[in-house]
SESEVO-514444 format. One line per field, with one value per residue (C-alpha): y, x, z. Coordinates in nm, 4 decimals, padded with zeros to 6 digits. Layout:
BEGIN
Y = (Y	...)
X = (X	...)
Z = (Z	...)
//
This chain:
BEGIN
Y = (-02.3412	-02.7050	-02.9443	-03.2982	-03.5690	-03.8428	-04.0409	-03.7760	-03.9550	-04.0150	-03.6923	-03.3215	-03.1208	-02.8048	-02.6955	-02.3272	-02.1888	-01.8783	-01.6687	-01.5810	-01.8439	-01.8727	-01.9126	-02.0523	-02.2802	-02.4907	-02.5433	-02.8743	-02.9212	-03.2171	-03.3871	-03.7755	-03.9175	-04.2269	-04.3426	-04.4209	-04.6630	-04.7646	-05.1081	-04.9999	-04.8191	-05.0001	-04.9875	-04.9305	-05.3057	-05.3072	-05.4884	-05.3602	-05.1837	-05.3551	-05.1500	-04.9604	-04.6949	-04.5569	-04.7192	-04.5553	-04.2138	-04.1403	-03.8089	-03.7480	-03.4568	-03.5341	-03.9034	-03.8744	-03.9512	-03.6502	-03.7683	-04.1100	-04.1560	-04.4533	-04.3983	-04.5885	-04.5656	-04.2357	-04.0345	-03.8892	-03.9481	-03.7734	-03.6730	-03.3227	-03.2887	-02.9886	-03.0053	-02.7757	-02.8389	-02.6684	-02.7170	-02.7315	-02.5095	-02.4043	-02.6917	-02.9654	-03.2621	-03.3635	-03.6962	-03.8631	-04.2346	-04.4123	-04.7720	-04.8831	-05.1862	-05.3646	-05.3209	-05.0565	-04.7585	-04.3904	-04.1437	-03.8064	-03.5673	-03.1885	-02.9448	-02.6692	-02.3192	-01.9730	-01.8210)
X = (04.0338	03.9686	04.2626	04.1945	04.3566	04.5970	04.3283	04.1561	03.8223	03.7926	03.8392	03.8541	03.9941	04.1422	04.3183	04.3551	04.5545	04.4317	04.5168	04.8561	05.1063	04.9630	04.6048	04.6135	04.3361	04.3317	03.9995	03.9880	03.7092	03.6472	03.3992	03.4264	03.3022	03.0913	02.7361	02.6497	02.3770	02.1608	02.0479	01.6879	01.6460	01.5051	01.6283	01.4043	01.3155	01.1965	01.5061	01.6854	02.0172	02.2745	02.4286	02.7395	02.8677	03.1736	03.2367	03.5624	03.7192	04.0613	04.2398	04.6024	04.8308	05.1875	05.1085	04.9523	04.5870	04.3778	04.0280	03.8612	03.4936	03.2742	02.9863	02.6784	02.3962	02.2683	02.5401	02.4404	02.5928	02.9224	02.9679	03.0969	03.2989	03.4587	03.6701	03.9278	04.2731	04.5092	04.8811	04.9156	05.1523	05.1767	05.3019	05.2105	05.0591	04.6920	04.5873	04.2446	04.1659	03.8338	03.7197	03.3725	03.1612	03.2869	03.6467	03.7179	03.9296	03.9847	04.2483	04.3774	04.6355	04.7018	04.9455	04.8145	04.8228	04.7851	04.4411)
Z = (-04.7807	-04.7570	-04.7921	-04.8775	-04.6728	-04.7692	-04.9379	-05.1469	-05.1516	-04.7667	-04.5699	-04.6401	-04.3496	-04.2246	-03.8968	-03.8073	-03.5024	-03.3488	-03.0337	-02.8726	-02.7686	-02.4260	-02.5139	-02.8631	-02.9779	-03.3003	-03.4681	-03.6727	-03.9272	-04.1474	-04.3726	-04.4067	-04.7181	-04.6147	-04.6945	-04.3204	-04.3950	-04.0793	-04.2119	-04.1851	-04.5184	-04.8321	-05.1804	-05.4953	-05.4847	-05.1252	-04.9938	-04.6828	-04.7579	-04.5199	-04.2310	-04.3266	-04.0917	-03.9362	-03.5882	-03.4627	-03.5340	-03.3892	-03.4031	-03.3342	-03.2806	-03.3838	-03.3481	-02.9967	-02.9576	-02.8646	-02.9515	-02.9928	-03.0809	-03.1095	-03.3653	-03.4651	-03.7190	-03.5777	-03.7623	-04.0958	-04.4398	-04.5012	-04.1364	-04.0567	-03.7474	-03.5648	-03.2514	-03.0780	-02.9437	-02.7047	-02.7323	-03.1123	-03.3068	-03.6712	-03.8820	-03.6278	-03.7868	-03.7252	-03.8490	-03.8594	-03.8954	-03.9118	-03.9286	-04.0347	-03.9439	-04.2608	-04.1684	-04.4232	-04.3198	-04.4098	-04.3103	-04.3698	-04.2247	-04.2512	-04.0996	-03.8672	-04.0259	-03.8621	-03.8825)
//
């Protein structure tokens, strides 16, 4: 089940914990709603569409940074991302924040659930 983040139009995400307490892994999946324009594509009138893309993505587990990524124009529209965490427990909070090249931001958060 996909659960939308804090800003319903920015990020859809889920986080599932699997394994026993000693070897548990949390799988985090998300889709970020963003056009991700490269600045090289033309509109219907032949004019270049300005670059508009996510530059920085930060993931936190209970407010501690666990992943930081710098992106560019090579990422597709509405990026899909999966990553895995050790050390999370059921009901821990995972939050995602992104900033694009125009200074706009998106965010979402979810609680970890058992698989």
